[in-house]
C-alpha positions as CSV (number, residue, x, y, z in Angstrom):
1,M,-9.1,24.7,0.7
2,T,-8.6,21.8,-1.9
3,D,-11.8,19.7,-2.2
4,Q,-11.6,16.0,-3.9
5,T,-12.6,17.3,-7.2
6,E,-9.9,19.4,-7.5
7,L,-7.4,16.6,-6.3
8,D,-8.9,14.4,-9.1
9,D,-8.3,16.8,-11.7
10,V,-4.7,17.6,-10.3
11,A,-3.6,13.9,-10.6
12,V,-5.0,13.5,-14.4
13,E,-3.4,16.6,-15.2
14,R,0.1,15.1,-14.0
15,L,-0.8,11.3,-15.4
16,G,-2.4,12.6,-18.6
17,A,0.0,12.4,-21.8
18,A,-1.4,14.2,-24.8
19,E,0.1,11.5,-27.3
20,D,-1.1,8.6,-25.7
21,G,-4.6,9.4,-24.4
22,V,-6.1,9.5,-20.7
23,A,-7.5,5.9,-21.4
24,E,-4.0,4.5,-21.7
25,E,-2.6,6.5,-18.8
26,I,-5.6,4.6,-16.5
27,D,-4.5,1.3,-18.0
28,D,-1.0,2.2,-16.9
29,V,-2.5,3.0,-13.3
30,D,-4.4,-0.2,-12.9
31,D,-1.6,-2.2,-14.3
32,V,0.9,-1.1,-11.9
33,A,-1.7,-1.0,-9.1
34,V,-2.4,-4.3,-9.4
35,E,1.1,-5.5,-9.2
36,G,2.0,-3.2,-6.4
37,D,-1.1,-4.5,-4.7
38,D,-0.4,-8.0,-5.1
39,E,3.0,-7.4,-3.7
40,D,1.7,-5.3,-0.7
41,D,-0.9,-8.6,-0.2
42,E,2.0,-11.1,-0.1
43,D,3.3,-8.8,2.7
44,D,-0.2,-9.1,4.3
45,D,-0.7,-12.6,4.2
46,A,2.9,-14.0,4.6
47,D,2.1,-15.8,7.8
48,E,-1.4,-17.3,6.3
49,E,-0.9,-20.9,5.8
50,G,-1.0,-22.6,2.2
51,D,-1.3,-18.9,0.9
52,A,2.1,-18.6,-0.5
53,D,2.5,-21.9,-1.8
54,E,-1.3,-21.7,-3.7
55,E,0.0,-18.3,-5.3
56,G,3.3,-20.2,-5.8
57,D,1.6,-23.2,-8.1
58,D,-0.7,-20.7,-9.7
59,D,2.5,-19.0,-11.0
60,A,4.0,-22.2,-12.1
61,E,0.8,-23.1,-13.7
62,G,1.2,-22.5,-17.6
63,A,4.9,-21.4,-17.0
64,D,7.6,-22.8,-19.5
65,A,11.1,-22.7,-20.2
66,T,11.2,-19.4,-21.8
67,A,9.4,-18.2,-18.8
68,T,10.7,-14.5,-17.6
69,P,13.3,-15.1,-14.3
70,K,12.0,-13.5,-11.4
71,R,13.0,-9.7,-10.8
72,K,16.3,-9.4,-8.6
73,A,15.9,-7.4,-5.5
74,A,16.4,-4.0,-5.5
75,S,19.5,-2.8,-4.1
76,D,19.4,0.0,-1.2
77,A,20.6,2.2,-3.9
78,D,17.8,1.5,-6.3
79,L,15.4,2.0,-3.6
80,F,16.4,5.4,-2.3
81,R,16.1,6.6,-6.1
82,Q,12.5,5.2,-5.9
83,S,11.9,7.6,-3.1
84,E,14.1,10.4,-4.6
85,I,11.6,10.3,-7.9
86,A,8.6,9.8,-5.8
87,A,9.8,12.7,-3.6
88,D,9.9,15.0,-6.6
89,Y,6.8,14.0,-7.7
90,I,5.1,14.6,-4.4
91,E,6.8,17.9,-4.1
92,G,5.6,18.6,-7.7
93,L,1.6,18.0,-6.7
94,L,1.9,20.2,-3.6
95,D,3.1,23.3,-5.6
96,I,0.2,22.5,-7.7
97,L,-2.3,22.6,-4.9
98,D,-0.3,25.4,-3.0
99,A,0.1,23.2,0.0
100,D,2.9,23.4,2.0
101,G,4.7,20.4,3.5
102,D,8.2,18.9,4.2
103,I,9.3,16.0,2.4
104,D,11.7,13.0,3.6
105,E,12.7,10.1,1.3
106,L,14.3,7.3,3.2
107,V,14.7,3.5,2.8
108,S,12.8,1.5,5.7
109,A,12.4,-2.5,5.9
110,G,13.5,-2.8,2.3
111,R,11.3,-0.3,0.8
112,P,11.3,3.0,-0.3
113,V,9.2,5.6,2.0
114,V,8.5,9.3,1.3
115,E,7.0,11.0,4.5
116,V,5.3,14.4,3.7
117,V,4.8,16.6,7.4
118,G,2.9,19.5,7.4
119,S,-0.1,21.1,8.7
120,K,-3.4,21.4,6.5
121,L,-2.9,18.2,4.6
122,Q,-5.8,16.3,5.9
123,S,-7.2,16.5,1.6
124,L,-4.0,14.4,0.8
125,V,-5.2,11.8,3.7
126,G,-9.0,11.9,3.0
127,P,-11.7,9.5,4.5
128,R,-9.9,6.3,6.3
129,G,-6.9,7.3,4.2
130,A,-8.7,6.5,0.8
131,T,-7.0,9.9,-1.1
132,L,-3.4,8.9,0.6
133,E,-4.0,5.3,-1.0
134,A,-4.5,7.0,-4.3
135,L,-1.8,9.2,-4.3
136,Q,0.6,5.9,-3.4
137,E,-0.7,4.3,-6.5
138,L,-0.2,7.3,-8.6
139,T,3.4,8.3,-6.9
140,R,4.3,4.1,-8.0
141,L,3.3,4.8,-11.2
142,A,5.9,8.2,-11.7
143,I,8.5,5.9,-10.4
144,F,7.4,2.9,-12.8
145,K,7.8,5.5,-15.6
146,Q,11.2,6.5,-15.0
147,T,12.6,3.3,-13.8
148,G,10.3,0.4,-15.6
149,E,10.5,-1.2,-12.6
150,P,7.0,-1.7,-10.1
151,S,7.6,-0.1,-6.7
152,R,6.7,-1.0,-3.2
153,L,6.7,2.8,-2.2
154,L,5.2,3.5,1.1
155,L,3.6,7.1,1.4
156,D,2.7,8.8,4.3
157,V,1.2,12.4,4.8
158,G,1.0,14.2,8.1
159,G,1.9,11.2,10.2
160,Y,-1.3,9.4,9.3
161,R,-0.2,5.8,9.2
162,D,1.6,6.1,12.3
163,Q,-1.4,7.0,14.0
164,R,-3.6,4.3,11.8
165,R,-1.1,1.6,13.2
166,K,-1.6,2.5,16.7
167,E,-5.3,2.6,16.1
168,L,-5.3,-0.9,14.7
169,G,-2.9,-2.2,17.3
170,A,-5.7,-1.7,19.6
171,L,-8.1,-2.9,17.6
172,A,-6.1,-6.2,17.4
173,K,-5.5,-6.3,20.9
174,N,-9.1,-6.2,21.5
175,A,-9.8,-8.8,19.1
176,V,-7.2,-11.2,20.6
177,E,-8.6,-10.5,23.9
178,K,-12.0,-11.4,22.6
179,V,-11.0,-14.6,20.8
180,K,-9.1,-15.9,24.4
181,Q,-12.0,-15.0,26.3
182,Y,-15.1,-16.6,24.0
183,G,-12.8,-19.0,21.9
184,E,-15.1,-17.9,18.8
185,A,-13.5,-16.3,15.6
186,V,-13.8,-12.5,15.0
187,K,-14.4,-10.7,11.8
188,L,-12.9,-7.6,11.5
189,E,-14.1,-4.9,9.1
190,P,-12.4,-4.8,5.4
191,M,-9.5,-3.0,5.4
192,S,-6.2,-1.8,2.9
193,A,-3.3,-3.9,2.5
194,F,-1.6,-1.8,5.0
195,E,-4.1,-2.1,7.4
196,R,-4.4,-5.8,7.6
197,K,-0.5,-6.0,7.9
198,C,-0.6,-3.9,11.0
199,V,-3.2,-6.3,12.2
200,H,-1.5,-9.5,11.5
201,D,1.8,-8.4,12.9
202,V,-0.2,-7.8,16.5
203,V,-1.9,-11.2,16.2
204,N,1.3,-13.1,15.2
205,A,2.9,-11.6,18.2
206,S,0.0,-13.1,20.6
207,A,0.2,-16.6,21.9
208,G,-2.8,-18.8,21.5
209,V,-4.4,-16.9,18.1
210,Q,-4.0,-16.8,14.8
211,S,-5.1,-14.4,11.8
212,E,-5.8,-14.8,8.3
213,S,-7.3,-12.7,5.5
214,E,-10.5,-13.5,3.5
215,G,-12.3,-12.3,0.9
216,V,-11.1,-9.7,-2.3
217,E,-10.7,-6.2,-2.6
218,P,-12.2,-3.9,-1.2
219,N,-13.8,-6.1,0.9
220,R,-11.0,-8.0,2.2
221,R,-11.0,-8.5,6.0
222,I,-9.4,-10.3,8.3
223,V,-10.3,-13.2,10.5
224,V,-8.5,-13.7,14.2
225,R,-9.5,-17.0,15.8
226,P,-8.3,-19.8,18.1
227,A,-4.7,-21.1,17.2
C-alpha cells in the first residue's frame, strides 16, 4: 500500500533534475504554485466587493511604459493540450506507484481538466484532499515546463471533487439558513481556493446573504453575512 512518504519520494524523483539541483526545482514549484493559486483566488473572490479593484491597483503601482502586456487568453486547443500534458504526467506517476486508473482529459468552463477514475486511489487524495492539491500543483509545473505558461489545471481523483462539492453545498446552505434565521455572520472553517469557490457559488445564488473570504493561506476562510 502506498503511503505518504512513498508518494513524496516519487514526486521528488519526477521533479528532480540532476543538473539544476533539487533546490531550484522547489523554487520553480513555489513560483508556479503561487501564480496558479492567485488565479484560483481570483475565481474564488470574484464576487467580493472591492477585492478585484484592489488587486488591480496593486498591480498598477510601480508599473511603467515597459511593463509586460497581460497574457492572451488561451484557446480551447491550448487548454486541451495542457490537459494532455497533465494526463501524460499523471499516467507516469500511476505507473511508478503501480496504481490502476483511467485518465480522462477535457476542457471545462475555460480551464483544462484531468479526471482519474479507479479504485484504491485514496492515497492520491489524502486527508481533505491535501495530497490531491499538491499533485495538482506538481502537474501544473509539468505543464509550465513544456509550454512556458502557467496553468489553471483542475485535477480530480476518484470523483473526490464532485463529492466534496456536494458536501460544501450542504455546508453553505446550512450557513445561509443560520444567517437568515439569526441575522448574524457565520464564519466557516479554513478552505482551499477550490472549496471556497464552491461555497461562494451557493451563497451567491441565495437571496439576502453574501459571502467574502478573509485571512491568508492556509487559514483563508469564508464569512457568510446578511446582504
